[in-house]
N, C-alpha and C positions, 0 to 999 in steps of 0.2 A: 504494500500500500504506500503510494507516494503522496505526501501531504503538502498542500499549499494553504497554510492557515487552517481554518476549520474544514477545508475541502480536501477530500482524498480521492485517488483514482486507482481502480483495481487493475487496469491495463495501461499504465502510463506511457508505454512505448508507442501506443497508437497516436499519442499527441504529436509525434514527429511528423505526422501527415499535415499538420498545420504549416510546416515549413514550405510545403508545395503550393500553398495558396498564392503567393506572388507570381510563381510560374504560370499557374492556371489563369491568373488575371491577364497576363501578357498574351497567353494563347487565345483567350476569348476576345481580346481587343484586336487581334491580328486581322487585317483586311487583305483579300487577294489583290494582286496587281491590277491596276486600271486597264481596261480594254483599249485597243487602238481605235481612235475615232475616225470614221469615214463619212463624209457628208453625202447623203443620198437625196436627190431632189424630191422623191416621192414622199419623204417624211413630212413635207409641208402639208400634205392632205390630212395628216393625223393630228395636227395642232388643234387644240381646243377640246379634244376628246378626254374624257375622264376614265382612268383605269382604277377599277374598284380594288384590284389586288395590288397592294403596295409592298415593297420589300425595302427594309432599311439598309442603308449602306454601312452603318456602324451601330454596334450594340450600345444602348444608352448606359451611362455610368451607374444609374440607380438600379438597373436590372443586373449589372455586374455585381454590385454590392449585395443584392438579394441572393444571387447564386453563391457568392462567397460565404455569406452568413449561413445558408442552408448546408453547404459542404462542411463548414467549421462546426456547426451544431452536430452533424452526423459523426464527425471525427471525435468530438468531445463525448458524445453519447456512448459510442462504442468503447471509449476508454474507461467506462464504468465509474462515473463520478458519484461520490457519496458525501453528503453533508454531515459533519460531526461523526466521522467513523470511529468505531471502537477498534483501536489499533492493538493487535496481538503482538506481544513482544516475541522476538526470535527465541527459539528454544535452545540456543547454543551457549547461553550465559546463565550464571546463577541468578536467583531471585532473592531480593531483599525486601522484606515486608516491614514498613515503618508505621507504627501506630502511635498517635499522640498520647493516648492512654491517660488523659487527665480527667478532671471532674466533668468537663463538657462532653466527654465521650460516653459517660455512664447512661445518658438518656436513651441511647439506642444501642447499648452494648451487645445484646443478642444478634442484632443485624451485623455488627462489626465482626463478631466472632464467626458468623456464618460466611461473611465475605472472605475472611482470612482462611477459613477451612476450604472454601472453593478454590482460592488461589493455590493453596498447598496441594489440593487434589489435582489440579491441572499441572502443577510442577511435577508431582509424582508420576503422572501419566507420561510426561515427556522426559523423565529422568533428570530433571534439573535439581541441583541442590538448593537449599533455601536457608535463610536466617531471618530472625525476628528481633526487632529493636523496639522497646517501649520507651518513648521519649520522656515520659514522666518519671521513669526509673531507669536512667541510662546505664548500660553495663560499664563496669570499671575498665574492661579491656575490650577491644573490638571483637564482635561475635565471629564465630567460625561457621562456615556453611556446612550443613548436615543434610542427610536425607529428609525429604519433605514429610515422610511418614512419621519420623521421630518428633518433629515439631507439632504435627497434627495431634499426636497422642497427648501432648502437654497443654493443648488449648483449654480443656475444662478448668485448669487452675489459673488461667490468665484473668486478671482482674484490673480494673482501672485504679488510679490513685486519686485521692481527694485534693489535688493541687494542680496547678498549671505546669506544663513542661518547662523545666528550667533552661536557662541559656547556657549552652556548653561553651567552655573557653575555646575549644578547638572542635568544630563540628566533625572534622575528618577523623578525630580520635575515637569516635564511637562507631565508625563505619568499617566494614571489612576491607581488606586489601584487594587491589585489582579492579577489573571492570565487572559490572553487574547491572541488572535491570531492577527497578524499584517500583513497588506498589505502596503508595503513601495513603493511609487512612487518616484523613484530617478530621478534626472535631469542628471545623468551620470557623475558628477564631484566628485572628491575626496575632499570633504570639511573637514575642521579641526574638525567639530562637529560630523563626521560620526562614528569614532571608538567607542567613549563612548556610543553613542546612540545605536549602533549596539549590544554592549554587554548587555545593559539594556533591549532591546527588546527581544533578544534571551533568556534571563533568564525568561521572562514572559510567553513564549509560542512559537508556531511555527511562522516563519517569511518567508514571500514571498516578492520578490522584482520585481517591474515592471520598465523597462527602454525602452525608444524608441531608434530606430536605428541610425538616423542621428547624425554625430559628432557635438559637441558643438563648435561654432565659435565665436570669439570675436575680438574686436579692442582695441589696446592700444592707449593712447592719441597721437595725431600727434606731430611731432617735425620737426624742420628745421635743415637740414644738407646739407652742400655744396650748399646752395641757393635753395634747393628743399624741398618740404613738403613730409615727409615720414610717412607712417602709417603702423604699424606692425600688422599683422593678426595672431591670435592664434587659434590653434585647439587642442582639447582634444584628445590625441592619446593614444591608448592602447599600452603597452610594446610589442615591436617586430612587430608592425603593423603600420608603419608610413604611413600617407596618401600621396597620390600623386594626387593632384587636384589643379585646378586653379579657383579662384573665382574673382569676380569683386567688386571693391570698388568705390563708387560714392561720389563725393564732392558736398554737397547740400548747396545752398545759394540763396539769392534773385537776380533775374536778374535786368536789368536797370528799368523795370517796377514794381519792388517790388514783383514779383511772385516767390515763391520758386521753384527751379527746380534743376536738376543735372547740375552743371556747368562744371564738368569734370569727367571722369571715367578712372580707371587704373586697370590692372590685378594684381593679387598677387598669386604666386604659393607657396603652402604649402610645406615646406621642411621636411626632415626626423625628425627634432627636433620639429615638430609641429609649425613652425614659417614661416611666409611669409611676404612680404613687398610690398606695393603699393607706387609708387613714382609719385608725381605730380609736374611737372616743369611748374609753372604758373607765369604770370606777377603779380607784387604787387597789381594792381588794382583788378584783379580777385581773387587773393589769399585772400585779405582782405574781400571779400564778403562771403567767406565760413563760414557757421555757424556750420556745423557738417559733419562727414563722416559716411557712412553707407555701410554695406555689402548688395549688391543688392539681393533683394528677401528674406531677413531674417528678421523676426519680433522678435526682442529681444533687450533689453536695452544694453546688452553686445556687440551687433553688431553695436552700435552707439557710436561715439567718438565726443564729443562736442569740439569746439575750443574756445579759449579765447585770451587774449592779448599776450600769448606766441608765437603765430603763425601769429600775425597781425603786420606788420611793418608799423608804421605811417609815413606819409610824414610830415617832420618837416622843416620849413623854417628858416634859420638863416640870420638875417639882422643886420649888425654892423654899429655903428655910425662913425667909423673911421677904417682905415687900419693900420696894423702893419708896422713898418719901416723895411727895408731890414736887415736881420740878427737878427731881434728881434721878430720872429714868436711866441715865448712863451708868449709875451706880447700882442698878438692879442686878441681883445675882444671875439672872438668866438673859440679860439684854444682849450680850455678845454671843451667847449660844443661839439665841433666836435669830440674830443677823447671819450667823454662819450656817445655820441649818435650814432656814426657811426656803432657800431656792431649790433644795434637793431632797427635802423630807417633809412628811406630813406631821405637823407639830400638834401635840396635845398638852394642854396646860390645865392644872387643877390640883386637887389633893391626891394623895397617894391612893386612897381607896377608890377614887373615881377613875384614875388612869389605869388601874389594874383591871377594871371591868372592860376596858377597851382593848385588852390584849395587845399592848404595843410590842414592837420588836426591841426597842431600847428604852430604858428608863434612866434619866439623868437627874441626880440629886445634887442640888447646889447648897452646900453648907447645911446639911441636915445631920444631926447627931442623935445618939441614943435610939437607934432603930429598934433595939430589943424591947424598949418600953412602949412602942407603938402597937396598937391593936392589929395593924396590917402586916406586922413583921413576918408572921408565919406564911401568909399568902405571898408576900414578896419573896421569901426564901424559896418557896415552891416554884414560883415563876422563874427564878434564876436557875434552879436545878433542872427545869424542863427545857432549858436552852436559851434563856433570856440573857441579855447583856445589861449589866448594871454599872453605870459610870457615876462616880461620885467626885465632887470637887470640895476642896477644903475651904475653911473659913474660920472666923472666930469661934463659932459654936463647936465645930468639930475639934478645933485646937484645945478648947477648954474641957471637952468631954473625956470621960474615962472609957477608952475604947476596948478595954480588955474583954468586955462582955459582948462586943459587937462582932458577930460572926460574918457579917457582910462587908468586911474590909479585907483587902488582899494581904495587908501586913498589920502588925500591931503598932500603934502610935504612942509616942511619948506625950504626956500631958503638958500642955502649954505651948508646944511647938517651938518654932524658931521665928519669932516675930519681933518687929521693931519695938523697942521700948522695954522688952523683957530681959530676962537673964541671958537669953541666947541671941540677943540683937547683934547685927552685923555692922562692920565698919563701912563696907561698900556693897552695892548690889552685885550679885553673882551672875555670870553668863552661863549659857547652856554648854554642856560637854558633848562630845561626839556620841552619836547614838550607837549602842553596841551592836555587833553582828548578831543576827537572829531576832533583833527587835523589829516590830512592825514599822518603826519609823526609820529603819536603816535606809540610807541613800538620800534622805531629805537634806536639803541645804540649810545650814544654820545661819539665820540673819544675825548680823553683828549687833543690832540694836535691841535684841530681846534680852532683858535682864529680869532677875527675880530678887525682890526685896524682902520677902518673907515666905515661909513655908511651914508645913507640919512635918515633924521628924518621925522616922520609922525606928522602932526598937531593933537593935542588932539581933540578927538571927541567922542560922545557917542557910536558910532559903532566901534571904533578902536579895542577894546578888542575882539569883535566878529569876526572881520576880520583878526586878527593876528593868524597865524597858526604856527609861529615859532618866538622865541624871544631870546634875549641874557639873561645872568644871572642877569642883572640889570633891566630886564623887557622891554627894548626898542625893538620894532618890528624888526625882521630880514626878515620875509616873510609874506606878507599880501595877502589876496584874497577876491574878491567880485564878485557877479553875475552880468552879463550884458546881458540882454535878455535871450536867451537860452544858451549863452556861459558864459565864466568866464574870469576874469582878475587876473593875479598873478604878484606880484612885489617882486623880491629879492632886499633888500635894500643894497646890496653890489655888487661889479663888478663881471662879469663872468670870469675874470682872477684873478690871485693871487695878484693883486695890492692892494686891500683893505682887503683881508682876505685869510686865508689858506683853506677855504672851498672847492674851486675847486680842490685842491690837494689831497683831501681825498676821500675814498670810499663812505662816507656819501653823497657826492654830487650826485653820480650816483644813489644811492638809493632814494634820494629825488626826482630826476627827474622821477624815476619809479613810486613813489607814486603819483606824479601829472599826471600820465598816459601820459607823454611825450614819454617815451620809454617803451619797453616791455622786460620782461625777456625771455630768450631762454631756461630756465630750469624750473623745478618745484619750485614754491615759497617755501622758507624756513619759519620756524616758525616766525623768526623775521620780515619777510616781511609782514606777515598777522596779527601779534599780535597787540593788541591795537585798532582794528577796528571791528565794527559790520558789518558782511556781510549779505546782504539781498538777499534772493532767487529771481532771476529775471524770470527764466524758470526752470521747472522741467521736468524730463523724466520718463515715466512710464515703467513698465516691458516689454511692447511690443515695446519700442523704440520711442514712440510718444512724441513730445515736447508739454508741456502744460504751460499755464500761472500759475505762482506760487500764484497769488492772494494776499491775506493778510497774507501770511505765515510769521512767526516771523523770525527775523534775528538770526544769529549764531555768536558765538565768533570766533575771528581769530585763537585762539589756537586750538579750536576743528576742524576748517576747515584744519589747518595745519596738525593735527594728521591724519585726513582722507586722505589727499593727500600723507602723508609720508608712508602709508601702511595699516592703519586701515580700509580704505575703507568706502563707504557709509553705512548707516543703517537707522533704523526707525527715529532716532533723527536728522539725517543729510542725507536726500535722495540725489541721484545724480541730478545734474542740473547745472545751471549757476548762480553764486553768484556775486553780484556787490557791490562796495563801492567806493565812491569818484572818479567816472569815470573809475575805473578799473573793470575788469571782470576776474573771476577765474572759470574754469570749473572743476567740480568734476565728473569724469566719473566712471562707474561701474568697469572698469579694470584699475589697476594702471600701472605705466610706466615700472615696472620690473616684473609684475605678469606673471605667467605661468599657463596653464590649464593642469590638469592631470585627465585622465579618472578614474572613480571609479573601484575598483576591489573588488570582493565579495568572501567570503569563499566558498569552494566547497559544504558545507552543506546547503547553502542558495539557494533555487531554484529561477531561473530567469524567468520572463515573458517578453512579449513584443518582439520587433523586434530583440533585441540583444540576446534573449534566444534561445538556440538550440531547434529544433523542436522535439516534442515527437515522438518517433519511436518505435512501437511494434516489439519485436524480437521473439515472439512465433513461427510464421511461419518459420522464418529462422533457429531457433534452432531445431525445429522438422524436418526440411528438412535435417539438418546436421545429426540428429539421423537416419533418413531413409537411407541416403547415407552410413553411417557407418554400418548399418545392412546389406545392400546389399553387401558392401565390405566384411563383415563377411561371407556371403553366398559363395561368390566367393572364399575366402580363404579356407573355409571348403571343398568346392568341389575340390579345387586344392590339398589339403592335402590328400584327400581320393582317388585321382587319377581318379576322374570322369570327368575331363576336357580333357581326352584323347579320341582319336577316331574320326571318321568322323563327329559326331554330336556335338562334343565339341566346335568347332569354332562357330557354329550357336548359341549355348547356351550362350557362352561368349559374343557374339555380342548383343544378346537380353538383357543380364544383363547390359552391358555397356551403351546401349541406355536408360535403366531404370535409370541408374545413371546420365546420361548427361541431359536427357530431363527435369526433374524437375528443375535442377539448371539453365538450359538455359531459361526455361520459367519464373522462378522467376527473373532472371537477366533482361530479356527483359521487364518484368512488372515493375521492379524498375527503369529501365532506360528510360521508355517511357516518352517522352516529353509531356508537356501539349499541348492541341490541338491548342491553339491560343495564348499562353502567350508570350508577347514581352519580349525580353532580353535586354532591354535598360539599359545602365549604370546608376547606382543610382545617381551619382553626376550630370549627364546631366539631368536626370529626375527632380531632385530638382530644378536645374536652370531653366528648361523650365516651371515648375509649379509655380515658384515664381513670374513670371512677364510675360507680353506680349512678345512673342518671334516670330519673323518671320523666317520661315524655307524654305529651298529649297531642292527639291528631288535630290539626287545624280544621275548623268547620267552615270558615268564611264569615261567621257571625262574630263580630268583635267582642260583644259582651260575653258570649259563651266561652270564647277562647281566653278572655281575661279571667273569668272565674275558674276555668280549668287550670290555668297557670298558678293562680293563687292557692287553689286546693292542693296541688302537688307540692308547692312550696311549704304549706303548712304540714303536710304529711312528712316531707323530708326533715323538717325541724323535729317532729316527734320521733322519727327514726333515729336521728342523731342523739337525742336526749335519752332514749330508752334502750337502744340496741347498739351493737358494734357496727352497724351499717351507718355510714355517714355520707349520704348522697350529695352530689354536687347540685348546683342550681338546675331546676327543671328546664326542659326545652320544648319548644313547639316543633312538631314534626310534620312534614309534607311527604306523604308516600310517593309523590311523583318525582321528588328530587333527592330525598335523604336516604342514607344507608341505614335501614331499620335494624340490621344485625348489631349495631352498637348500643342498643337500648335494652334495658332490662324489662321494662313494663310500659305498655302503651295504654293510656286512658283515652277512650274515644267517646266523647259526648255526642249524642245523636240529636240533630235538629231536623225539623220536618222538611226543610227545603235544602238540605245539604246535597251538593253535587256528588255524583258517583265517581270514584277513581277511574283512571284509564286502565285498559287491559294490562299495560306494563306495570302500573302500580299494584294491581291485583296479583300479578306474578310475584312481585316483591313481598307483598303481604303473606301470600301462601308460603313462600320460602321462609319468611320469618316465623310463621307458626310451626312449620315442620322442623325448624332448627331449635325449638325449645322456648320461643318467645311467648308472651301472654298479652292478650288484648282484653281490657275491661270495657265492655260496651255499657253505656249508661244512657237510657232514654230519658231520665230525669222527670218521669211522669208518674212516679209511684206505682207503675205497672197496673194501671186501672183496668179492671175486668179481666186480668190475665195477661200472659206474656204475648205482647205484640198483636193484640186483637182489637184494640179499641181506639188507641190514640194515633195521631199522625206520626209522632216520633216512632212508635212501635212498628207501624207499617213501613216507615222509611228504613228502619233497622233491618226488617226482613229483606227489603230490596238491596240494601247495601251488603248484607252478609251472604246473599245467594251465591255469588261467584267464589266465596272463600271455601277452603277445604276444612270445614268445621265438622268434627265428629258428632255422633249422636249425643244429645244433651238430656239432662234430667234435673229436677230441683235438687239442690244440694242436700245430700243425706246427712243425718245427725252425726255419723261417724266418719265423715270425709276428713282427710288430712288437713284441709283448710280450716277446720274448726279447732285445731290444736298446734299449729306450727309455732306459735309464740304464746298467745293467750288461749284460754279455753273459752270458746264462743259457741252459742247456739242461735244467735240472732245477728244480722248483718245490716244494721240501719245506716242511713246517711242522713240527709235532711228529712227524708221520709222514712218511715219505719213500717215493718210488717210485710213488705213485698217480698216475693220469692225471687231468689237468684238461681241462675242456671249454670251448671258446670258440665264437664264431660261425664257421660254416663258410665257407671261401673260395668264391668263385664257381666254377662248373664249368669255365669257360674260362681259369682262371688258369694261366699257363705261365711257365716261367723263360725270360727273354730270353737271347740268346746273350751270353756273357761276364759275365752278372750272377749273383751268388750267391743272390739272393732272387727268389722269384716275385712277380708283380704281384698281390698278395693284396688282399682287401677290408680294408685296414688302417685303416679308421675305428675308432672306439671300439667294441669288442664290448660289447653291452649287458649280458651276463651272463658270469660266469666261475664254473664249477661244479667242485667238488672235495671231497675229504674228508680233507685233510692236517692239519686242526686248526691253522690258521695263528695264530689268536689266542693259543693256549697258548704257541706258540713266540715270539711277539712280547711277551707279557705281562711287565711289570715292576712291582715294588712301589713304595712311596713313596720308597725309597732308591735306586731305579734298578736293583735287582738282579732277575735273572730269577726268575719265580715257579714255573716248572715245569722239570724236567730234560728235555733233548733228547738222545737217544742216550747214548753213553758217551765220556767223556774228551774229547780234542781233536777226535775225529771228530764228536761231538755238538755241540761248540761251532761247528765248521765248518758243520754242518747248520743251526744257528740263524742263523749269518751269512748263509747262502744264503737262508734264509727271510726275513730282513730285506731282502735284496736283491730278492727277489721282490715284497715289499710296496712297496719304492721304485719298482720298475718298474711296478707296478700303478697307483700314484698318478700317476706321470709319464705313463703311457699315457692315463689319464683326462684329464689337463690338456693334453697336447700332441697327442693323436690320432695321425694318421699322419705326424707330423713326421719321425720316425726311419725312415720307409720311403722318404723322398726319396733319390734316387740320388746326391745330392751327398755323402751320408755314406758311400758304398760304399768309397772308398779308405781312409778312416780305419778303418772296420770291418774291412776285409781285413787291414790292417796289425796291428790288435789281435788278429785271429784267427790271425796268423802265416801267411797265405796269400799 
């Protein structure tokens, strides 16, 4: 195959015939020598006569051009032109398979493994050795070519890595020696390592690139703006082709029972710049439960954004031992605490008994002594033992108290302390000493202007040095800490105001509170915030976006973690996940806060495979057709020049030639434009969303109100399923059987209207294939089934007409022992907005009998393909944007009970579709009998 850009030729040697065109031009223009002229007197008698047969003495230039074009088209056509040909590499060189293998490859990893297996199988058939390089985990030495069968046997253990391919210092160092052909499976992103590697591979031999079609999507770390959580969605867009799609982002976290589920969902519309934003306006209690955000239906580490302390506002209770006098608020014990914590925490102020009822995360006591004498002392101690953090600040009251009986202090204190004017008064204020290694404050810069004028003193004890996490330059403790049950006690040996020190006036005070996990930063931590501490991995995330326990993974230095957060990103030495130290948590996500995604672009000389590659199109027939049309045009032109298109028969001849010109082109055009027989034309984005999760769908009826109620009903049922079961459906969709691929949907709800148009034969073929493939359609006439199934109302009669072409099995009213009565809830009635109407399901086999001792018959408990009724279930399920019911059901409590049973029927219906005859298994009989009270 000889290539000229995207055009290839199967027999390129035939193109040499084009070189003969100039010679042919000269031959056609040649004129025979002029005859010898002899004047004959009798010629004068012929003057004035008209000769109808004329003959040109020279061929016109435009006719020559027409003939040259016809001959050139014939030569090119027989050369076998192909647009965007799939070039097969020669089988005389080894094959190198390069896979990006990063987080962006995880979304279609099975397809990639399948393509690698196909390439290895082809190499094995031709006897070519092969090698495999995973760019996200490059080999330390160049790989060695081996038999393709050996590599194919190791494919099941090949997995992507949850980071982007790193930039190699020398791309040639990870490539085998010598010449070879390369198949590069790209993840579709423009990585920094791509240009150098592309040049190195192109220099070794032919290069082919495989890419999948779906765009790469990712999430930036969440942030708090204007009191709401905001998550930015990124899309890798090609230049000049901005996406226009809306995706759903789910906030995942434990519910009150400790089960992880989607706590909230929000849409995000991708804009022209490849950016979108999902906004979550949640109360603090719910927001603090969120552990991660995910793009619904996408399996990729980039589609997951872990949360850390930056988005969790702690509830901090401030309890002061005294109030500030009027006009002296700056001297209040909690003034500087309030200023430091208000931007990043939810503050509670009041008495100790009141704040304990609010279950805060941290309690700060400012100069409160003699806790043992307080009635709340036992409750406070229990709160700390259960994991609470109690922070105490010194003051005159604590300095004067006898602390020997106070168990909620990390160290024992001397009475009187070290205060100005006392026996322990200082000559000059003291500065802060360096923070010891292992302290939560290690790595913080010490301001030169922070001094301490007074403090409470700790009694010497063997454990004093271990419990001191900050000290003055003379070694006396400034901050001490001790464990108490599952919680901890912290004591600042100075006041929380500026009375004893200038510490509350400095920025160091705020950062010390952050290090103690009292407050959280709203921005990315800086190097100084992380330095000096070893961060231990708590949870890690794999390339498919699954959270895993980090196990015994070693800790990482704070400087390395800070560099990764600043833009270096995760890697083999620092994988993405949640890192913890001293009660703080920092999330290292795959995508940085300022990162963008750019789609990869390839040179025109590199052939593309996969969904993004243009289809191979043979052009031989079309070019030969052009040559034929030009030759026929030449015939017409020649006849016209010779005057043979005149006369009574000339019109008929011209018509025949015109038909000969038109019919081949028309036939070819019709053949090229013929649509596939049954191919659905569903939008790709909707297809991806429907295939990625359970989606309830309703068939469009053409009536706007009916379709609105159906969509609201399925949305309400989806919410109930999410709250009560492990099924978490995505947003419901409207389905048109004429255009959509029905196989992607679990359940179709079909509300029947009296004037609903019938689907086309092609749509009926899709519906029948959907039913035969295990799908279910719930037909709802919404007429309460007046006077029996389909016999009295317009909707019932219309249902009979609509269902006639469908392959529906024999039906019967649902028996009391059908599996639909017990797939999740035990039910004997199936109401919607109407109650009491019969619903119809697939009839049981004639030989179904109840076995001895069994409460249920051996029914045909596979998924019934249709359920028919008229109870208007969508109206009973429907909820508005606030989650409130849109339509009344019954009266009072009885009506709400009817709505509850309608929801339970919907849950049973979906579980029946998903589990089939699972609940008909006899292993469930004892539990069912116990629940039935038998």
